[in-house]
RORO-768539 format. One record per residue: residue in one letter; x, y, z negated of N, C-alpha, C in turn. Coordinates in steps of 0.1 Angstrom, whole numbers, plus 2048, in hexadecimal, padded with zeros to 3 digits. Atoms other than C-alpha are relative to their C-alpha. Layout:
N
code | nc1 | nc2 | nc3 | cac1 | cac2 | cac3 | cc1 | cc2 | cc3
a | X | Y | Z | X | Y | Z | X | Y | Z
...
// end
This chain:
278
code | nc1 | nc2 | nc3 | cac1 | cac2 | cac3 | cc1 | cc2 | cc3
x | 7F6 | 809 | 807 | D6D | EF5 | 80E | 7F9 | 7F6 | 7F8
x | 808 | 809 | 809 | D53 | EE6 | 7F7 | 7FB | 7F4 | 808
x | 805 | 80B | 7F8 | D43 | ED2 | 813 | 80B | 7F7 | 804
x | 7F5 | 808 | 7FB | D64 | EC6 | 820 | 805 | 7F7 | 7F4
x | 7FC | 808 | 80C | D6E | EBB | 7FC | 7F7 | 7F4 | 7FE
x | 80A | 80B | 803 | D4E | EA7 | 7F8 | 801 | 7F5 | 80B
x | 7FF | 80A | 7F5 | D53 | E97 | 81A | 80C | 7F7 | 7FD
x | 7F4 | 809 | 803 | D76 | E8B | 810 | 7FD | 7F7 | 7F4
x | 803 | 809 | 80B | D69 | E7E | 7EF | 7F7 | 7F4 | 804
x | 808 | 80B | 7FB | D4E | E6A | 801 | 808 | 7F6 | 808
x | 7F8 | 809 | 7F9 | D67 | E5C | 818 | 809 | 7F7 | 7F7
x | 7F7 | 807 | 809 | D7E | E52 | 7FC | 7F8 | 7F5 | 7F8
x | 808 | 80A | 807 | D61 | E41 | 7EA | 7FD | 7F4 | 809
x | 803 | 80B | 7F6 | D58 | E2D | 809 | 80D | 7F7 | 801
x | 7F3 | 808 | 7FF | D7D | E22 | 80C | 802 | 7F7 | 7F4
x | 7FE | 808 | 80D | D7D | E17 | 7E8 | 7F6 | 7F4 | 800
x | 80A | 80B | 800 | D5E | E02 | 7EF | 804 | 7F5 | 80A
x | 7FD | 809 | 7F6 | D6E | DF1 | 80D | 807 | 7F4 | 7FA
x | 7FB | 80D | 806 | D76 | DCC | 806 | 80E | 7FD | 805
x | 7F3 | 805 | 7FB | D98 | DBD | 808 | 7FE | 7F6 | 80B
x | 801 | 809 | 7F5 | D9D | DA9 | 828 | 802 | 7F1 | 7FA
x | 7FE | 80D | 804 | D9A | D83 | 824 | 80E | 7FB | 804
x | 7F3 | 806 | 7FD | DB9 | D6D | 825 | 800 | 7FC | 80F
x | 7FE | 803 | 7F2 | DC6 | D67 | 848 | 7FB | 7F2 | 803
x | 805 | 80D | 7FC | DB2 | D4A | 858 | 7F4 | 7FC | 7F7
x | 80B | 804 | 809 | D98 | D49 | 83C | 7F3 | 804 | 805
x | 80D | 7FC | 7FC | D73 | D49 | 843 | 7FB | 80B | 7F8
x | 805 | 7F5 | 808 | D62 | D69 | 839 | 7F6 | 7FC | 7F6
x | 809 | 803 | 80B | D50 | D68 | 818 | 7F3 | 807 | 801
x | 80C | 7F8 | 7FF | D38 | D84 | 81E | 7FF | 806 | 80F
x | 802 | 7FC | 7F2 | D2A | D8B | 841 | 7F4 | 809 | 800
x | 80B | 7F7 | 7FE | D14 | DA9 | 84A | 7FD | 801 | 80F
x | 804 | 7FE | 7F2 | D01 | DA9 | 86B | 7F8 | 80C | 801
x | 809 | 7F5 | 7FD | CF3 | DC9 | 879 | 7FC | 7FF | 80F
x | 805 | 804 | 7F2 | CE9 | DB7 | 899 | 7F5 | 7F6 | 7FE
x | 80B | 80A | 802 | CC7 | DA6 | 898 | 801 | 7F3 | 807
x | 7FE | 80D | 7F8 | CD1 | D8D | 8B3 | 80A | 7F7 | 7F9
x | 7F6 | 807 | 808 | CEF | D83 | 89E | 7F9 | 7FA | 7F3
x | 807 | 805 | 80C | CD8 | D7F | 87F | 7FB | 7F2 | 803
x | 806 | 80D | 7FD | CC7 | D62 | 890 | 80A | 7F5 | 802
x | 7F6 | 80A | 7FE | CE7 | D51 | 899 | 806 | 7FD | 7F2
x | 7FA | 803 | 80E | CF5 | D55 | 875 | 7F7 | 7F7 | 7F8
x | 809 | 809 | 807 | CD6 | D43 | 868 | 804 | 7F2 | 802
x | 7FD | 80E | 7FC | CE3 | D24 | 879 | 80F | 7FC | 7FF
x | 7F2 | 803 | 800 | D09 | D27 | 878 | 807 | 804 | 7F3
x | 7F9 | 7FC | 80D | D11 | D38 | 856 | 7F9 | 7FA | 7F4
x | 806 | 803 | 80D | D0B | D2E | 832 | 7F7 | 80B | 7FC
x | 808 | 7F5 | 805 | CEF | D42 | 823 | 808 | 809 | 7F6
x | 7F8 | 7F8 | 80A | D08 | D4D | 808 | 809 | 809 | 807
x | 7F6 | 7F8 | 7F9 | D1E | D5C | 823 | 7F9 | 80D | 805
x | 808 | 7F5 | 7FA | D02 | D73 | 830 | 7FD | 80B | 7F6
x | 802 | 7F6 | 80A | D04 | D93 | 81C | 7F6 | 80B | 804
x | 80A | 7F6 | 7FB | CED | DA8 | 832 | 7FD | 7FD | 80E
x | 805 | 801 | 7F2 | CD9 | DA8 | 852 | 7FA | 80D | 805
x | 806 | 7F4 | 7FB | CCA | DC1 | 869 | 7F1 | 802 | 7FC
x | 80E | 7FD | 804 | CA9 | DD2 | 85F | 7F7 | 7FC | 80B
x | 809 | 804 | 7F5 | C9C | DCA | 882 | 7FB | 7F2 | 7FF
x | 804 | 80E | 802 | C9A | DA6 | 878 | 7F3 | 7FE | 7F8
x | 80C | 800 | 808 | C7D | DAF | 862 | 7F3 | 803 | 808
x | 80B | 7FD | 7F7 | C67 | DB8 | 880 | 7FC | 7F3 | 807
x | 804 | 80D | 7FA | C54 | D98 | 88A | 7FE | 801 | 80F
x | 802 | 7FF | 7F2 | C4D | DA6 | 8AC | 80C | 7FD | 809
x | 7F3 | 800 | 7F8 | C71 | DA7 | 8B7 | 80A | 7F7 | 7FA
x | 7F6 | 808 | 807 | C84 | D92 | 89D | 801 | 7F2 | 806
x | 7FD | 80E | 7FC | C94 | D71 | 8A6 | 800 | 7F7 | 7F4
x | 800 | 808 | 80C | C91 | D65 | 882 | 7F2 | 802 | 7FA
x | 80D | 7FF | 806 | C72 | D5F | 86D | 800 | 80A | 7F5
x | 800 | 7F7 | 80B | C66 | D78 | 853 | 805 | 7FA | 7F3
x | 7FB | 806 | 80C | C6E | D5F | 838 | 80F | 7FF | 800
x | 7F1 | 800 | 7FF | C92 | D5C | 844 | 805 | 80E | 7FD
x | 7FB | 7F2 | 802 | C96 | D82 | 846 | 7FF | 804 | 7F2
x | 802 | 7FC | 80E | C88 | D86 | 823 | 80A | 7FB | 7F6
x | 7F6 | 806 | 809 | CA4 | D71 | 814 | 80D | 809 | 7FF
x | 7F3 | 7F9 | 7FF | CBF | D8B | 81D | 7FE | 80F | 7FF
x | 800 | 7F2 | 800 | CC7 | DAF | 817 | 800 | 806 | 80E
x | 801 | 7F9 | 7F3 | CBD | DC5 | 835 | 807 | 80D | 800
x | 7F9 | 7F3 | 7FF | CD2 | DE2 | 840 | 7FC | 807 | 80D
x | 803 | 7F8 | 7F3 | CCB | DFE | 85A | 80D | 801 | 808
x | 7F4 | 800 | 7F8 | CEF | DFB | 864 | 80A | 80C | 7FE
x | 7F7 | 7F5 | 802 | CFF | E1A | 856 | 80D | 7FB | 7F9
x | 7F3 | 805 | 806 | D24 | E17 | 84B | 7FE | 800 | 7F1
x | 801 | 7FF | 80F | D1A | E21 | 827 | 7F9 | 7F3 | 7FB
x | 808 | 80C | 804 | D00 | E05 | 825 | 809 | 7F3 | 801
x | 7F8 | 80C | 7FE | D17 | DEB | 834 | 80B | 7FE | 7F7
x | 7F5 | 801 | 809 | D35 | DF3 | 81F | 7FC | 7FD | 7F2
x | 805 | 802 | 80D | D20 | DF3 | 800 | 7FE | 7F1 | 7FD
x | 802 | 80E | 801 | D1A | DCE | 807 | 80D | 7F8 | 7FF
x | 7F3 | 806 | 801 | D3F | DC7 | 805 | 803 | 7F5 | 809
x | 7FD | 80A | 7F6 | D43 | DB3 | 825 | 80E | 7FE | 803
x | 7F3 | 801 | 7FA | D62 | DA4 | 832 | 7FF | 7FD | 80F
x | 803 | 800 | 7F2 | D52 | DA0 | 854 | 7F3 | 806 | 803
x | 80C | 7FA | 7FB | D39 | DB6 | 866 | 7FE | 7FC | 80E
x | 803 | 803 | 7F2 | D28 | DAB | 886 | 7F6 | 80A | 805
x | 808 | 7F6 | 7FC | D19 | DC7 | 899 | 7FC | 7FE | 80F
x | 803 | 801 | 7F2 | D08 | DCC | 8BB | 809 | 80A | 807
x | 7F8 | 7F7 | 7F8 | D1A | DDD | 8D7 | 7FB | 80F | 801
x | 806 | 7F3 | 7FF | D02 | DFA | 8D4 | 800 | 808 | 7F3
x | 800 | 7F9 | 80D | D09 | E03 | 8B0 | 807 | 80E | 801
x | 7FB | 7F2 | 7FF | D11 | E28 | 8AA | 810 | 800 | 7FF
x | 7F2 | 800 | 801 | D36 | E2F | 8B1 | 806 | 805 | 7F3
x | 7FB | 7FB | 80D | D39 | E42 | 891 | 800 | 7F5 | 7F5
x | 800 | 80B | 80A | D2F | E23 | 87D | 80C | 7F7 | 803
x | 7F4 | 809 | 7FC | D49 | E0E | 890 | 80D | 806 | 7FB
x | 7F3 | 7F9 | 804 | D64 | E28 | 889 | 801 | 800 | 7F1
x | 7FF | 800 | 80F | D5B | E2A | 864 | 804 | 7F3 | 7FB
x | 7FD | 80E | 805 | D5C | E04 | 860 | 80F | 7FD | 803
x | 7F2 | 803 | 7FC | D7E | E02 | 872 | 809 | 808 | 7F6
x | 7F7 | 7F9 | 809 | D8C | E1E | 85C | 801 | 7FA | 7F2
x | 800 | 806 | 80E | D82 | E0B | 83D | 805 | 7F2 | 801
x | 7F9 | 80C | 7FF | D93 | DEC | 84A | 7F7 | 7F4 | 800
x | 809 | 80B | 7FF | D74 | DD7 | 84E | 801 | 7F9 | 80D
x | 7FF | 807 | 7F4 | D77 | DBB | 867 | 7F3 | 801 | 808
x | 80C | 7FD | 7F8 | D5F | DC2 | 883 | 7FF | 7F7 | 80D
x | 802 | 808 | 7F4 | D51 | DAB | 89E | 7F3 | 806 | 808
x | 80B | 7FB | 7F8 | D3B | DB9 | 8BB | 7FD | 7F8 | 80C
x | 803 | 808 | 7F5 | D2D | D9F | 8D1 | 7F7 | 808 | 80A
x | 808 | 7F9 | 7F6 | D1E | DAB | 8F2 | 7F2 | 7FA | 802
x | 80D | 805 | 7FD | CFC | DA5 | 901 | 801 | 7F5 | 80B
x | 7FE | 80A | 7F6 | CFC | D83 | 913 | 7F6 | 801 | 80B
x | 809 | 800 | 7F3 | CEF | D83 | 937 | 7FF | 7F2 | 806
x | 801 | 80E | 7FB | CF1 | D5D | 93A | 800 | 7F7 | 7F5
x | 7FF | 80A | 80B | CEE | D3D | 926 | 80E | 7FE | 7FC
x | 7F2 | 803 | 803 | D13 | D37 | 929 | 806 | 80B | 7F7
x | 7FC | 7F5 | 808 | D1A | D5A | 91B | 7FB | 7FF | 7F2
x | 806 | 801 | 80D | D02 | D54 | 8FE | 807 | 7F4 | 7F8
x | 7FA | 80B | 807 | D12 | D32 | 8F6 | 80E | 804 | 7FB
x | 7F2 | 7FB | 805 | D35 | D42 | 8F5 | 7FE | 809 | 7F4
x | 802 | 7F7 | 80B | D27 | D5C | 8DE | 7FD | 7F9 | 7F3
x | 803 | 809 | 80C | D19 | D42 | 8C7 | 80D | 7FA | 7FA
x | 7F3 | 806 | 805 | D3B | D31 | 8C5 | 809 | 80B | 7FA
x | 7F8 | 7F5 | 805 | D4C | D53 | 8BF | 7FB | 803 | 7F1
x | 805 | 7FC | 80E | D35 | D5B | 8A1 | 801 | 7F4 | 7F7
x | 7FF | 80C | 808 | D35 | D37 | 894 | 80F | 7FF | 7FB
x | 7F2 | 800 | 803 | D5B | D38 | 895 | 804 | 80B | 7F6
x | 7FC | 7F4 | 809 | D5D | D5A | 884 | 7FC | 7FD | 7F2
x | 805 | 803 | 80E | D49 | D4D | 866 | 805 | 7F3 | 7FB
x | 7FA | 80C | 805 | D5D | D2D | 864 | 7F8 | 7F3 | 802
x | 809 | 80C | 7FE | D43 | D14 | 871 | 7FE | 7FD | 80F
x | 800 | 802 | 7F1 | D4C | D0D | 896 | 7F7 | 7F4 | 803
x | 808 | 80D | 7FD | D3B | CEA | 893 | 7F1 | 803 | 800
x | 80E | 7FC | 7FF | D1A | CFB | 88C | 7FC | 807 | 80D
x | 803 | 7F9 | 7F3 | D1D | D10 | 8AB | 7FF | 7F5 | 80B
x | 801 | 80B | 7F6 | D23 | CF0 | 8BF | 7F3 | 7F9 | 7FF
x | 80D | 806 | 801 | D04 | CE1 | 8B1 | 7F4 | 808 | 805
x | 80A | 7F6 | 7FB | CEF | D00 | 8B8 | 800 | 800 | 810
x | 7FF | 800 | 7F2 | CFC | D00 | 8DC | 7FB | 7F3 | 806
x | 805 | 80D | 7FC | CF3 | CDB | 8DF | 7F1 | 800 | 801
x | 80F | 7FE | 800 | CCF | CE4 | 8D6 | 7FB | 808 | 80C
x | 804 | 7F7 | 7F4 | CCE | CFF | 8F1 | 802 | 7F7 | 80C
x | 7FE | 809 | 7F5 | CDC | CE6 | 90A | 7F4 | 7F6 | 802
x | 80B | 80A | 800 | CC1 | CCD | 901 | 7F3 | 807 | 805
x | 80C | 7F8 | 7FC | CA6 | CE8 | 905 | 800 | 803 | 80F
x | 7FF | 7FD | 7F2 | CB3 | CF1 | 927 | 7FD | 7F4 | 809
x | 802 | 80C | 7F8 | CB4 | CCD | 933 | 7F1 | 7FC | 800
x | 80E | 804 | 801 | C91 | CC7 | 926 | 7F6 | 808 | 808
x | 809 | 7F6 | 7F8 | C83 | CE5 | 939 | 801 | 7FE | 80F
x | 7FE | 801 | 7F2 | C90 | CDB | 95B | 7F5 | 7F7 | 806
x | 80B | 807 | 7F9 | C76 | CCF | 974 | 803 | 7FE | 80E
x | 7FE | 802 | 7F2 | C74 | CC1 | 996 | 7F6 | 808 | 808
x | 809 | 7F8 | 7F8 | C63 | CD2 | 9B3 | 805 | 80E | 804
x | 7FC | 7F2 | 7FC | C66 | CF4 | 9C4 | 7FE | 80A | 7F5
x | 801 | 7F5 | 80A | C6C | D13 | 9AF | 7F3 | 808 | 803
x | 80D | 7F8 | 800 | C4C | D26 | 9A7 | 803 | 80F | 7FE
x | 7FE | 7F2 | 802 | C4D | D4C | 9AC | 7FA | 805 | 7F3
x | 805 | 7FC | 80D | C4A | D5C | 98A | 807 | 80E | 7FD
x | 7FB | 7F3 | 804 | C50 | D7D | 979 | 7FE | 802 | 7F1
x | 802 | 7FC | 80E | C55 | D88 | 955 | 7FE | 80F | 800
x | 805 | 7F2 | 7FF | C43 | DA9 | 950 | 7FE | 806 | 7F2
x | 802 | 7F9 | 80C | C46 | DC1 | 933 | 7F8 | 80C | 802
x | 808 | 7F5 | 7FF | C30 | DDE | 92C | 807 | 80B | 807
x | 7F9 | 7F5 | 7F8 | C37 | DFB | 944 | 807 | 7FB | 80C
x | 7FA | 806 | 7F4 | C43 | DE3 | 95F | 80E | 7FC | 7FF
x | 7F2 | 804 | 801 | C65 | DDB | 951 | 802 | 7F1 | 802
x | 7FE | 80E | 7FD | C72 | DBA | 95F | 80E | 7FD | 800
x | 7F2 | 804 | 7FF | C92 | DA6 | 95D | 803 | 7FC | 80E
x | 7FC | 803 | 7F2 | CA4 | DA4 | 97E | 809 | 7F4 | 800
x | 7F8 | 80C | 7FD | CBC | D8A | 98C | 80B | 7FE | 7F6
x | 7F4 | 802 | 808 | CDB | D90 | 977 | 7FD | 801 | 7F1
x | 804 | 7FF | 80E | CCA | D8A | 955 | 7FE | 7F2 | 7FB
x | 802 | 80D | 807 | CC7 | D6E | 93C | 7F2 | 7FB | 803
x | 80E | 804 | 7FD | CA1 | D6E | 941 | 7FE | 7F9 | 80E
x | 801 | 806 | 7F2 | CA5 | D67 | 966 | 806 | 7F2 | 801
x | 7FA | 80D | 801 | CBC | D4A | 95F | 7F6 | 7F6 | 7FA
x | 80A | 809 | 807 | CA2 | D3B | 947 | 7F4 | 7FD | 809
x | 80B | 803 | 7F7 | C87 | D3F | 961 | 804 | 7F5 | 80A
x | 7FB | 80A | 7F6 | C9C | D2C | 97B | 801 | 7F2 | 7FA
x | 7FE | 80D | 806 | CA4 | D10 | 963 | 7F2 | 7F9 | 7FE
x | 80D | 806 | 803 | C7F | D0B | 95B | 7F8 | 7FE | 80D
x | 807 | 803 | 7F4 | C76 | D08 | 980 | 7F9 | 80C | 806
x | 806 | 7F4 | 7FA | C6D | D2C | 989 | 80A | 807 | 809
x | 7F8 | 7F7 | 7F8 | C79 | D44 | 9A3 | 7FD | 80E | 7FB
x | 802 | 7F2 | 805 | C7E | D67 | 994 | 7FD | 809 | 80B
x | 804 | 7F8 | 7F5 | C6B | D7C | 9AC | 806 | 80E | 800
x | 7FA | 7F3 | 800 | C7C | D9B | 9A1 | 80C | 801 | 809
x | 7F5 | 800 | 7F7 | C99 | D90 | 9B6 | 7FC | 804 | 80E
x | 806 | 7FD | 7F3 | C83 | D93 | 9D5 | 7FD | 80F | 801
x | 803 | 7F2 | 800 | C7A | DB6 | 9CA | 80D | 808 | 800
x | 7F3 | 7F9 | 800 | C9F | DBE | 9CA | 805 | 805 | 7F2
x | 7FC | 7FC | 80E | CA3 | DC1 | 9A4 | 80B | 7F7 | 7FB
x | 7F5 | 808 | 804 | CC4 | DB5 | 996 | 802 | 7FF | 7F1
x | 7FF | 800 | 80E | CC3 | DBF | 972 | 7F2 | 804 | 7FA
x | 80D | 7FC | 805 | CA7 | DCD | 95B | 7FC | 80D | 808
x | 805 | 7F5 | 7F8 | C92 | DE5 | 970 | 7F1 | 801 | 7FF
x | 80E | 7FE | 7FF | C6F | DF3 | 974 | 7FA | 7FD | 80D
x | 807 | 804 | 7F3 | C59 | DE3 | 98E | 7F3 | 807 | 802
x | 80D | 7F9 | 7FE | C3E | DF9 | 99C | 7F4 | 7F7 | 802
x | 80C | 808 | 7FF | C1B | DEB | 99B | 7FD | 7FC | 80E
x | 803 | 803 | 7F2 | C17 | DEE | 9C1 | 809 | 7F4 | 805
x | 7F8 | 80B | 7FB | C34 | DD6 | 9C6 | 7FB | 7F3 | 7FB
x | 806 | 80C | 805 | C24 | DBD | 9AF | 7F3 | 7FC | 808
x | 80C | 803 | 7F8 | C03 | DBF | 9C2 | 803 | 7FC | 80E
x | 7FC | 804 | 7F2 | C14 | DBD | 9E4 | 806 | 7F2 | 800
x | 7FA | 80E | 800 | C27 | D9D | 9DA | 7FF | 7FB | 7F2
x | 802 | 805 | 80E | C19 | D8D | 9BA | 807 | 7F3 | 7FE
x | 7FA | 80D | 803 | C2A | D70 | 9A9 | 7F4 | 7F6 | 7FE
x | 80A | 80A | 804 | C18 | D4F | 9A3 | 7FD | 800 | 7F1
x | 801 | 800 | 80F | C1F | D53 | 97E | 805 | 80D | 7FB
x | 7FC | 7F3 | 806 | C21 | D73 | 96A | 801 | 7FD | 7F1
x | 7FE | 801 | 80E | C30 | D71 | 947 | 7FF | 80E | 7FA
x | 803 | 7F2 | 805 | C22 | D90 | 935 | 805 | 801 | 7F1
x | 7FB | 7FE | 80D | C35 | D9C | 917 | 7F6 | 807 | 7F7
x | 80A | 7F7 | 808 | C1B | DB6 | 90C | 7F3 | 7F9 | 7FE
x | 80D | 806 | 801 | BFE | D9E | 910 | 7FD | 7FA | 7F2
x | 801 | 806 | 80D | C05 | D8F | 8EE | 7F9 | 809 | 7F6
x | 806 | 7F7 | 809 | BFA | DAE | 8DC | 7F6 | 80A | 807
x | 809 | 7F8 | 7F9 | BE3 | DBC | 8F6 | 805 | 80E | 804
x | 7FA | 7F3 | 7FD | BFC | DD8 | 8FE | 803 | 802 | 80F
x | 7FD | 7FF | 7F2 | C00 | DD1 | 923 | 7F4 | 805 | 808
x | 80B | 7FB | 7F9 | BE7 | DE8 | 933 | 7FF | 7FC | 80F
x | 7FF | 804 | 7F2 | BF3 | DDD | 955 | 7F7 | 7F4 | 803
x | 808 | 80C | 7FE | BE0 | DBC | 950 | 7F1 | 804 | 802
x | 80D | 7FC | 7FF | BC0 | DD0 | 94F | 7FD | 808 | 80D
x | 802 | 7F8 | 7F4 | BC6 | DE2 | 970 | 7F8 | 7F8 | 80A
x | 808 | 807 | 7F7 | BAC | DD9 | 98A | 807 | 7F8 | 80A
x | 7F8 | 807 | 7F6 | BC6 | DCF | 9A4 | 806 | 7F3 | 7FA
x | 7FA | 80C | 807 | BD7 | DB7 | 98B | 7F5 | 7F6 | 7FC
x | 80B | 809 | 803 | BB6 | DA9 | 980 | 7FC | 7F8 | 80D
x | 803 | 808 | 7F4 | BB0 | D9F | 9A4 | 80B | 7F6 | 803
x | 7F5 | 80A | 7FE | BD2 | D8F | 9A6 | 7FF | 7F5 | 7F7
x | 800 | 80A | 80A | BCC | D7C | 987 | 7F7 | 7F4 | 804
x | 808 | 80B | 7FC | BB3 | D66 | 999 | 808 | 7F5 | 806
x | 7F7 | 80A | 7FA | BD0 | D55 | 9AB | 80E | 800 | 7F9
x | 7F3 | 7FF | 807 | BEC | D5E | 993 | 7FE | 7FC | 7F1
x | 800 | 804 | 80E | BF2 | D4C | 972 | 807 | 80B | 7F7
x | 7FB | 7F6 | 809 | BF8 | D64 | 955 | 803 | 7F9 | 7F2
x | 7FC | 806 | 80D | C0B | D57 | 936 | 806 | 80B | 7F7
x | 7FA | 7F7 | 80A | C14 | D69 | 916 | 80F | 7FC | 7FE
x | 7F2 | 802 | 802 | C39 | D6D | 910 | 804 | 809 | 7F4
x | 7FD | 7F7 | 80B | C43 | D79 | 8ED | 80C | 809 | 802
x | 7F5 | 7F6 | 7FE | C58 | D98 | 8EC | 80D | 7FB | 7FA
x | 7F4 | 804 | 807 | C71 | D88 | 8D4 | 809 | 7F7 | 809
x | 7F8 | 809 | 7F7 | C7B | D6F | 8F0 | 809 | 808 | 80A
x | 7F8 | 7F8 | 7F7 | C8A | D8C | 904 | 80A | 808 | 7F8
x | 7F7 | 7F7 | 808 | C9C | D9D | 8E7 | 80E | 7FB | 7FE
x | 7F3 | 806 | 803 | CB8 | D84 | 8E1 | 802 | 7F4 | 809
x | 7FD | 80D | 7FA | CCA | D66 | 8EF | 801 | 7F6 | 7F5
x | 7FF | 809 | 80B | CD7 | D4B | 8D8 | 7F5 | 7F6 | 7FF
x | 80A | 80A | 803 | CBD | D35 | 8C7 | 7F3 | 804 | 808
x | 80C | 7FC | 7F9 | CA2 | D49 | 8D9 | 7FE | 7F9 | 80D
x | 800 | 807 | 7F3 | CAB | D37 | 8F9 | 7F7 | 7F4 | 7FF
x | 808 | 80C | 801 | C9B | D18 | 8EB | 7F1 | 803 | 800
x | 80E | 7FD | 800 | C7A | D28 | 8E4 | 7FB | 805 | 80E
x | 804 | 7FB | 7F2 | C7A | D3A | 906 | 7FE | 7F5 | 809
x | 801 | 80B | 7F7 | C80 | D1A | 918 | 7F4 | 7F7 | 7FD
x | 80C | 807 | 804 | C64 | D09 | 905 | 7F4 | 807 | 806
x | 80B | 7F8 | 7FA | C4C | D25 | 910 | 800 | 7FF | 80F
x | 800 | 800 | 7F1 | C57 | D25 | 934 | 7FD | 7F2 | 805
x | 803 | 80E | 7FC | C57 | CFF | 937 | 7F2 | 7FC | 7FF
x | 80E | 803 | 802 | C34 | CFD | 929 | 7F7 | 806 | 80B
x | 807 | 7F9 | 7F5 | C28 | D16 | 943 | 802 | 7F8 | 80D
x | 7FD | 807 | 7F3 | C39 | D03 | 95F | 7F9 | 7F3 | 801
x | 807 | 80C | 801 | C2A | CE2 | 954 | 7F1 | 802 | 802
x | 80F | 7FD | 7FE | C07 | CF1 | 952 | 7FD | 803 | 80E
x | 802 | 7FC | 7F2 | C0B | CFF | 975 | 800 | 7F3 | 809
x | 7FE | 80C | 7F8 | C16 | CDD | 982 | 7F3 | 7F7 | 7FF
x | 80C | 808 | 802 | BF7 | CCC | 973 | 7F4 | 806 | 808
x | 80B | 7F9 | 7F9 | BE0 | CE6 | 983 | 801 | 7FF | 80F
x | 7FE | 801 | 7F1 | BEE | CE1 | 9A6 | 7FD | 7F2 | 805
// end
């Protein structure tokens, strides 16, 4: 009975902390994001004063889509309902993978909740940007951000036949055909070779497949920190004589949104370098 009583008291305390909902149609005053990909979008579409908290994952420079200086300006939360409610938000933006118990707790407390999905295309990402920008009351900023993405895509397009390429993460994880990364490769003038291997989504590509049919360009995610042991394999070293290997920062695979611009810059630079060498 004592434990049950304490549980009820804790629940009542959280309910007391829950903020009153904003007036109908009003922009949220306090937004808490527990989605690191949304954090990056908020930096460009929300007023700093609107951002009451961000995900603690945004403090990891290896995977974050924002700079350490940007992350340091805001309170970070691990995403528990208690932490979030303590920040008194009137809008919480979460990932689709947040714990169901957290979602249920926030809904019980009447907190407005938005859960954008994981974009698998540029179009989906741009719709998501507009959804988030509209939710915080700044749709015009979403339009400007999307215009920057469109400009980056146009600037990366190139003439000539598509070059066989592959994005490779440590352990052989590669993005297949139905992924945002594959669309970005195509836009920059590459042919995602994972399609020829029969991979449609994210999947593991055995080393023997890579050796049997290597790409002309390999974008290695682990190479940046020396973590991709595959690059040291004797068979791959032999391939490297005729295969260009470029570093591809891990953070460029973590999110869509503004990251698309940096990804296109990296891919386009590799494509231009290859064109000069041929």
